[in-house]
N, CA, C and O atoms as a Tinker XYZ file with bonds, in Angstrom:
   336  protein
     1  N    125.562000  110.422000  326.380000    73     2
     2  CA   124.838000  109.266000  325.913000    64     1     3
     3  C    124.444000  108.400000  327.101000    63     2     4     5
     4  O    125.188000  108.300000  328.076000    81     3
     5  N    123.294000  107.785000  327.021000    73     3     6
     6  CA   122.808000  106.882000  328.054000    64     5     7
     7  C    122.752000  105.466000  327.479000    63     6     8     9
     8  O    122.277000  105.264000  326.361000    81     7
     9  N    123.236000  104.494000  328.242000    73     7    10
    10  CA   123.284000  103.110000  327.804000    64     9    11
    11  C    122.151000  102.318000  328.444000    63    10    12    13
    12  O    121.589000  102.733000  329.458000    81    11
    13  N    121.819000  101.181000  327.849000    73    11    14
    14  CA   120.776000  100.317000  328.404000    64    13    15
    15  C    121.262000   99.593000  329.655000    63    14    16    17
    16  O    120.519000   99.456000  330.627000    81    15
    17  N    122.516000   99.129000  329.628000    73    15    18
    18  CA   123.049000   98.321000  330.723000    64    17    19
    19  C    124.500000   98.677000  330.974000    63    18    20    21
    20  O    125.277000   98.858000  330.037000    81    19
    21  N    124.857000   98.775000  332.235000    73    19    22
    22  CA   126.244000   98.943000  332.642000    64    21    23
    23  C    126.655000   97.767000  333.508000    63    22    24    25
    24  O    126.020000   97.497000  334.527000    81    23
    25  N    127.704000   97.067000  333.120000    73    23    26
    26  CA   128.256000   95.957000  333.893000    64    25    27
    27  C    129.512000   96.512000  334.539000    63    26    28    29
    28  O    130.505000   96.775000  333.861000    81    27
    29  N    129.466000   96.687000  335.840000    73    27    30
    30  CA   130.437000   97.522000  336.519000    64    29    31
    31  C    131.518000   96.746000  337.273000    63    30    32    33
    32  O    131.224000   95.824000  338.034000    81    31
    33  N    132.782000   97.143000  337.043000    73    31    34
    34  CA   133.905000   96.717000  337.865000    64    33    35
    35  C    134.365000   95.282000  337.711000    63    34    36    37
    36  O    135.018000   94.750000  338.609000    81    35
    37  N    134.044000   94.640000  336.598000    73    35    38
    38  CA   134.502000   93.264000  336.387000    64    37    39
    39  C    135.886000   93.231000  335.774000    63    38    40    41
    40  O    136.374000   94.236000  335.256000    81    39
    41  N    136.509000   92.081000  335.835000    73    39    42
    42  CA   137.798000   91.867000  335.182000    64    41    43
    43  C    137.495000   91.501000  333.736000    63    42    44    45
    44  O    137.010000   90.403000  333.464000    81    43
    45  N    137.775000   92.405000  332.812000    73    43    46
    46  CA   137.363000   92.243000  331.423000    64    45    47
    47  C    138.445000   91.529000  330.608000    63    46    48    49
    48  O    139.603000   91.946000  330.574000    81    47
    49  N    138.028000   90.438000  329.951000    73    47    50
    50  CA   138.854000   89.727000  328.976000    64    49    51
    51  C    138.233000   90.043000  327.624000    63    50    52    53
    52  O    137.154000   89.543000  327.307000    81    51
    53  N    138.901000   90.864000  326.825000    73    51    54
    54  CA   138.258000   91.378000  325.612000    64    53    55
    55  C    138.450000   90.514000  324.369000    63    54    56    57
    56  O    137.880000   90.825000  323.323000    81    55
    57  N    139.231000   89.447000  324.450000    73    55    58
    58  CA   139.417000   88.576000  323.294000    64    57    59
    59  C    140.436000   89.080000  322.296000    63    58    60    61
    60  O    140.609000   88.473000  321.240000    81    59
    61  N    141.110000   90.166000  322.597000    73    59    62
    62  CA   142.094000   90.744000  321.683000    64    61    63
    63  C    143.533000   90.428000  322.096000    63    62    64    65
    64  O    144.477000   90.897000  321.461000    81    63
    65  N    143.702000   89.640000  323.149000    73    63    66
    66  CA   145.031000   89.259000  323.594000    64    65    67
    67  C    145.659000   90.208000  324.589000    63    66    68    69
    68  O    146.788000   89.984000  325.025000    81    67
    69  N    144.950000   91.271000  324.959000    73    67    70
    70  CA   145.476000   92.202000  325.958000    64    69    71
    71  C    145.347000   91.594000  327.352000    63    70    72    73
    72  O    144.577000   90.657000  327.563000    81    71
    73  N    146.102000   92.133000  328.289000    73    71    74
    74  CA   145.983000   91.700000  329.674000    64    73    75
    75  C    144.585000   92.037000  330.188000    63    74    76    77
    76  O    144.035000   93.075000  329.822000    81    75
    77  N    144.000000   91.186000  331.026000    73    75    78
    78  CA   142.705000   91.509000  331.630000    64    77    79
    79  C    142.810000   92.797000  332.437000    63    78    80    81
    80  O    143.838000   93.076000  333.054000    81    79
    81  N    141.736000   93.575000  332.425000    73    79    82
    82  CA   141.731000   94.846000  333.153000    64    81    83
    83  C    140.365000   95.067000  333.789000    63    82    84    85
    84  O    139.336000   94.710000  333.215000    81    83
    85  N    140.367000   95.656000  334.974000    73    83    86
    86  CA   139.123000   95.981000  335.654000    64    85    87
    87  C    138.472000   97.142000  334.906000    63    86    88    89
    88  O    139.054000   98.221000  334.795000    81    87
    89  N    137.273000   96.916000  334.397000    73    87    90
    90  CA   136.605000   97.913000  333.558000    64    89    91
    91  C    135.097000   97.837000  333.727000    63    90    92    93
    92  O    134.562000   96.926000  334.358000    81    91
    93  N    134.434000   98.817000  333.146000    73    91    94
    94  CA   132.982000   98.832000  333.054000    64    93    95
    95  C    132.614000   98.565000  331.594000    63    94    96    97
    96  O    133.243000   99.097000  330.679000    81    95
    97  N    131.598000   97.740000  331.389000    73    95    98
    98  CA   131.136000   97.399000  330.046000    64    97    99
    99  C    129.730000   97.955000  329.901000    63    98   100   101
   100  O    128.864000   97.705000  330.739000    81    99
   101  N    129.506000   98.718000  328.824000    73    99   102
   102  CA   128.196000   99.334000  328.586000    64   101   103
   103  C    127.575000   98.754000  327.327000    63   102   104   105
   104  O    128.235000   98.596000  326.301000    81   103
   105  N    126.287000   98.439000  327.431000    73   103   106
   106  CA   125.562000   97.794000  326.344000    64   105   107
   107  C    124.421000   98.692000  325.899000    63   106   108   109
   108  O    123.705000   99.264000  326.721000    81   107
   109  N    124.260000   98.808000  324.580000    73   107   110
   110  CA   123.106000   99.488000  323.974000    64   109   111
   111  C    122.439000   98.493000  323.049000    63   110   112   113
   112  O    123.065000   97.985000  322.119000    81   111
   113  N    121.171000   98.214000  323.300000    73   111   114
   114  CA   120.479000   97.216000  322.495000    64   113   115
   115  C    121.134000   95.868000  322.693000    63   114   116   117
   116  O    121.222000   95.382000  323.820000    81   115
   117  N    121.595000   95.257000  321.615000    73   115   118
   118  CA   122.235000   93.937000  321.679000    64   117   119
   119  C    123.739000   94.013000  321.467000    63   118   120   121
   120  O    124.375000   92.992000  321.203000    81   119
   121  N    124.319000   95.200000  321.576000    73   119   122
   122  CA   125.748000   95.365000  321.283000    64   121   123
   123  C    126.512000   95.989000  322.440000    63   122   124   125
   124  O    126.001000   96.842000  323.166000    81   123
   125  N    127.746000   95.538000  322.586000    73   123   126
   126  CA   128.648000   96.210000  323.509000    64   125   127
   127  C    128.995000   97.543000  322.869000    63   126   128   129
   128  O    129.529000   97.586000  321.761000    81   127
   129  N    128.695000   98.624000  323.563000    73   127   130
   130  CA   128.878000   99.956000  322.999000    64   129   131
   131  C    130.137000  100.648000  323.517000    63   130   132   133
   132  O    130.706000  101.500000  322.833000    81   131
   133  N    130.572000  100.284000  324.722000    73   131   134
   134  CA   131.714000  100.986000  325.308000    64   133   135
   135  C    132.316000  100.121000  326.410000    63   134   136   137
   136  O    131.598000   99.514000  327.204000    81   135
   137  N    133.639000  100.075000  326.445000    73   135   138
   138  CA   134.358000   99.457000  327.554000    64   137   139
   139  C    135.326000  100.511000  328.056000    63   138   140   141
   140  O    136.193000  100.968000  327.311000    81   139
   141  N    135.183000  100.899000  329.321000    73   139   142
   142  CA   136.090000  101.924000  329.849000    64   141   143
   143  C    136.376000  101.664000  331.320000    63   142   144   145
   144  O    135.558000  101.094000  332.042000    81   143
   145  N    137.535000  102.087000  331.738000    73   143   146
   146  CA   137.931000  101.875000  333.131000    64   145   147
   147  C    137.997000  103.171000  333.920000    63   146   148   149
   148  O    138.165000  103.155000  335.139000    81   147
   149  N    137.864000  104.283000  333.230000    73   147   150
   150  CA   138.110000  105.558000  333.907000    64   149   151
   151  C    136.860000  106.393000  334.170000    63   150   152   153
   152  O    136.975000  107.532000  334.622000    81   151
   153  N    135.675000  105.861000  333.900000    73   151   154
   154  CA   134.475000  106.662000  334.103000    64   153   155
   155  C    133.269000  105.780000  334.377000    63   154   156   157
   156  O    133.201000  104.635000  333.930000    81   155
   157  N    132.316000  106.338000  335.121000    73   155   158
   158  CA   131.015000  105.694000  335.264000    64   157   159
   159  C    130.053000  106.496000  334.415000    63   158   160   161
   160  O    129.797000  107.669000  334.685000    81   159
   161  N    129.525000  105.858000  333.393000    73   159   162
   162  CA   128.619000  106.519000  332.462000    64   161   163
   163  C    127.176000  106.208000  332.840000    63   162   164   165
   164  O    126.923000  105.304000  333.636000    81   163
   165  N    126.236000  106.951000  332.278000    73   163   166
   166  CA   124.820000  106.768000  332.596000    64   165   167
   167  C    124.275000  105.509000  331.932000    63   166   168   169
   168  O    124.521000  105.261000  330.752000    81   167
   169  N    123.525000  104.711000  332.712000    73   167   170
   170  CA   122.895000  103.501000  332.186000    64   169   171
   171  C    121.547000  103.311000  332.874000    63   170   172   173
   172  O    121.386000  103.639000  334.049000    81   171
   173  N    120.584000  102.778000  332.128000    73   171   174
   174  CA   119.254000  102.532000  332.683000    64   173   175
   175  C    119.296000  101.487000  333.794000    63   174   176   177
   176  O    118.558000  101.579000  334.775000    81   175
   177  N    120.159000  100.503000  333.628000    73   175   178
   178  CA   120.302000   99.441000  334.628000    64   177   179
   179  C    121.779000   99.170000  334.806000    63   178   180   181
   180  O    122.528000   99.156000  333.829000    81   179
   181  N    122.212000   98.955000  336.040000    73   179   182
   182  CA   123.605000   98.587000  336.290000    64   181   183
   183  C    123.643000   97.326000  337.139000    63   182   184   185
   184  O    122.785000   97.103000  337.992000    81   183
   185  N    124.652000   96.513000  336.888000    73   183   186
   186  CA   124.882000   95.344000  337.716000    64   185   187
   187  C    126.359000   95.314000  338.088000    63   186   188   189
   188  O    127.218000   95.732000  337.312000    81   187
   189  N    126.634000   94.820000  339.266000    73   187   190
   190  CA   128.011000   94.740000  339.738000    64   189   191
   191  C    128.648000   93.445000  339.261000    63   190   192   193
   192  O    128.059000   92.369000  339.360000    81   191
   193  N    129.853000   93.569000  338.745000    73   191   194
   194  CA   130.625000   92.398000  338.350000    64   193   195
   195  C    131.890000   92.293000  339.208000    63   194   196   197
   196  O    132.846000   91.617000  338.830000    81   195
   197  N    131.889000   92.963000  340.365000    73   195   198
   198  CA   133.035000   92.911000  341.278000    64   197   199
   199  C    133.344000   91.456000  341.613000    63   198   200   201
   200  O    132.453000   90.702000  342.004000    81   199
   201  N    134.601000   91.064000  341.462000    73   199   202
   202  CA   135.022000   89.706000  341.759000    64   201   203
   203  C    134.688000   88.701000  340.666000    63   202   204   205
   204  O    134.907000   87.502000  340.838000    81   203
   205  N    134.154000   89.186000  339.531000    73   203   206
   206  CA   133.776000   88.305000  338.427000    64   205   207
   207  C    134.553000   88.656000  337.168000    63   206   208   209
   208  O    135.138000   89.735000  337.074000    81   207
   209  N    134.559000   87.753000  336.210000    73   207   210
   210  CA   135.189000   87.980000  334.912000    64   209   211
   211  C    134.092000   88.297000  333.909000    63   210   212   213
   212  O    133.063000   87.622000  333.870000    81   211
   213  N    134.314000   89.322000  333.099000    73   211   214
   214  CA   133.385000   89.695000  332.031000    64   213   215
   215  C    134.099000   89.458000  330.713000    63   214   216   217
   216  O    135.203000   89.962000  330.503000    81   215
   217  N    133.478000   88.696000  329.824000    73   215   218
   218  CA   134.091000   88.370000  328.536000    64   217   219
   219  C    133.124000   88.741000  327.424000    63   218   220   221
   220  O    132.430000   87.877000  326.889000    81   219
   221  N    133.073000   90.044000  327.067000    73   219   222
   222  CA   132.086000   90.490000  326.088000    64   221   223
   223  C    132.286000   89.934000  324.694000    63   222   224   225
   224  O    131.391000   90.068000  323.860000    81   223
   225  N    133.423000   89.315000  324.405000    73   223   226
   226  CA   133.641000   88.745000  323.081000    64   225   227
   227  C    132.930000   87.425000  322.857000    63   226   228   229
   228  O    132.756000   87.004000  321.713000    81   227
   229  N    132.515000   86.765000  323.929000    73   227   230
   230  CA   131.834000   85.487000  323.783000    64   229   231
   231  C    130.371000   85.745000  323.461000    63   230   232   233
   232  O    129.597000   86.143000  324.332000    81   231
   233  N    129.998000   85.521000  322.221000    73   231   234
   234  CA   128.639000   85.771000  321.771000    64   233   235
   235  C    127.782000   84.523000  321.946000    63   234   236   237
   236  O    126.739000   84.570000  322.597000    81   235
   237  N    128.216000   83.422000  321.373000    73   235   238
   238  CA   127.451000   82.180000  321.408000    64   237   239
   239  C    128.430000   81.031000  321.565000    63   238   240   241
   240  O    129.021000   80.574000  320.586000    81   239
   241  N    128.601000   80.570000  322.783000    73   239   242
   242  CA   129.567000   79.511000  323.014000    64   241   243
   243  C    129.032000   78.141000  322.633000    63   242   244   245
   244  O    129.792000   77.173000  322.601000    81   243
   245  N    127.757000   78.040000  322.348000    73   243   246
   246  CA   127.178000   76.774000  321.908000    64   245   247
   247  C    127.076000   76.775000  320.388000    63   246   248   249
   248  O    126.384000   77.609000  319.804000    81   247
   249  N    127.760000   75.850000  319.765000    73   247   250
   250  CA   127.663000   75.739000  318.312000    64   249   251
   251  C    127.876000   74.284000  317.920000    63   250   252   253
   252  O    128.159000   73.437000  318.767000    81   251
   253  N    127.741000   74.011000  316.666000    73   251   254
   254  CA   127.908000   72.653000  316.171000    64   253   255
   255  C    129.099000   72.582000  315.222000    63   254   256   257
   256  O    129.031000   71.930000  314.180000    81   255
   257  N    130.185000   73.251000  315.585000    73   255   258
   258  CA   131.377000   73.273000  314.742000    64   257   259
   259  C    132.514000   72.487000  315.393000    63   258   260   261
   260  O    133.674000   72.894000  315.328000    81   259
   261  N    132.181000   71.378000  316.012000    73   259   262
   262  CA   133.190000   70.578000  316.707000    64   261   263
   263  C    134.292000   70.070000  315.779000    63   262   264   265
   264  O    135.417000   69.846000  316.228000    81   263
   265  N    133.987000   69.884000  314.494000    73   263   266
   266  CA   135.000000   69.392000  313.561000    64   265   267
   267  C    136.123000   70.392000  313.335000    63   266   268   269
   268  O    137.180000   70.026000  312.820000    81   267
   269  N    135.913000   71.639000  313.708000    73   267   270
   270  CA   136.954000   72.662000  313.612000    64   269   271
   271  C    138.216000   72.215000  314.348000    63   270   272   273
   272  O    139.324000   72.530000  313.916000    81   271
   273  N    138.063000   71.499000  315.435000    73   271   274
   274  CA   139.213000   71.075000  316.240000    64   273   275
   275  C    140.183000   70.189000  315.459000    63   274   276   277
   276  O    141.366000   70.137000  315.796000    81   275
   277  N    139.711000   69.496000  314.427000    73   275   278
   278  CA   140.608000   68.665000  313.620000    64   277   279
   279  C    141.521000   69.519000  312.738000    63   278   280   281
   280  O    142.661000   69.130000  312.486000    81   279
   281  N    141.049000   70.655000  312.273000    73   279   282
   282  CA   141.870000   71.511000  311.423000    64   281   283
   283  C    142.587000   72.605000  312.214000    63   282   284   285
   284  O    143.610000   73.120000  311.763000    81   283
   285  N    142.066000   72.965000  313.382000    73   283   286
   286  CA   142.662000   74.008000  314.222000    64   285   287
   287  C    142.546000   73.574000  315.682000    63   286   288   289
   288  O    141.604000   73.970000  316.368000    81   287
   289  N    143.499000   72.760000  316.169000    73   287   290
   290  CA   143.397000   72.214000  317.524000    64   289   291
   291  C    143.288000   73.260000  318.633000    63   290   292   293
   292  O    142.738000   72.969000  319.696000    81   291
   293  N    143.798000   74.466000  318.407000    73   291   294
   294  CA   143.692000   75.510000  319.430000    64   293   295
   295  C    142.347000   76.235000  319.390000    63   294   296   297
   296  O    141.955000   76.878000  320.364000    81   295
   297  N    141.649000   76.130000  318.269000    73   295   298
   298  CA   140.317000   76.735000  318.100000    64   297   299
   299  C    140.284000   78.203000  318.529000    63   298   300   301
   300  O    139.356000   78.643000  319.207000    81   299
   301  N    141.311000   78.951000  318.122000    73   299   302
   302  CA   141.385000   80.363000  318.510000    64   301   303
   303  C    140.164000   81.165000  318.070000    63   302   304   305
   304  O    139.749000   82.089000  318.770000    81   303
   305  N    139.596000   80.830000  316.939000    73   303   306
   306  CA   138.438000   81.589000  316.468000    64   305   307
   307  C    137.212000   81.383000  317.354000    63   306   308   309
   308  O    136.257000   82.155000  317.268000    81   307
   309  N    137.223000   80.358000  318.202000    73   307   310
   310  CA   136.111000   80.101000  319.104000    64   309   311
   311  C    136.239000   80.872000  320.405000    63   310   312   313
   312  O    135.243000   81.076000  321.100000    81   311
   313  N    137.454000   81.308000  320.749000    73   311   314
   314  CA   137.659000   81.941000  322.053000    64   313   315
   315  C    138.235000   83.351000  321.976000    63   314   316   317
   316  O    138.436000   83.985000  323.011000    81   315
   317  N    138.503000   83.853000  320.779000    73   315   318
   318  CA   139.106000   85.174000  320.649000    64   317   319
   319  C    138.574000   85.875000  319.404000    63   318   320   321
   320  O    138.129000   85.236000  318.450000    81   319
   321  N    138.629000   87.188000  319.438000    73   319   322
   322  CA   138.195000   87.986000  318.299000    64   321   323
   323  C    139.388000   88.289000  317.414000    63   322   324   325
   324  O    139.790000   89.443000  317.271000    81   323
   325  N    139.950000   87.250000  316.823000    73   323   326
   326  CA   141.125000   87.404000  315.965000    64   325   327
   327  C    140.865000   86.719000  314.633000    63   326   328   329
   328  O    140.057000   85.794000  314.547000    81   327
   329  N    141.549000   87.175000  313.605000    73   327   330
   330  CA   141.418000   86.584000  312.281000    64   329   331
   331  C    142.603000   85.685000  311.983000    63   330   332   333
   332  O    143.353000   85.949000  311.044000    81   331
   333  N    142.785000   84.651000  312.747000    73   331   334
   334  CA   143.917000   83.734000  312.527000    64   333   335
   335  C    143.399000   82.412000  312.059000    63   334   336
   336  O    144.182000   81.494000  311.814000    81   335
């Protein structure tokens, strides 16, 4: 399979609570299609993320849900892909 974009060698924070790991993130269309640390896969375009953090779980950090902080001061649903 060939991907549209490969983001290579960044420190990936996946939003699932796992330890950050140096990985490659591959995108097809508008979706993250693959995150892997053990292979370089084919991509139409690649960019280096060496020395950077990649957080593919952050879709839209701008929203108008500020009142959420009153009911959930930690706002976990804003920063992680968890159902808490």
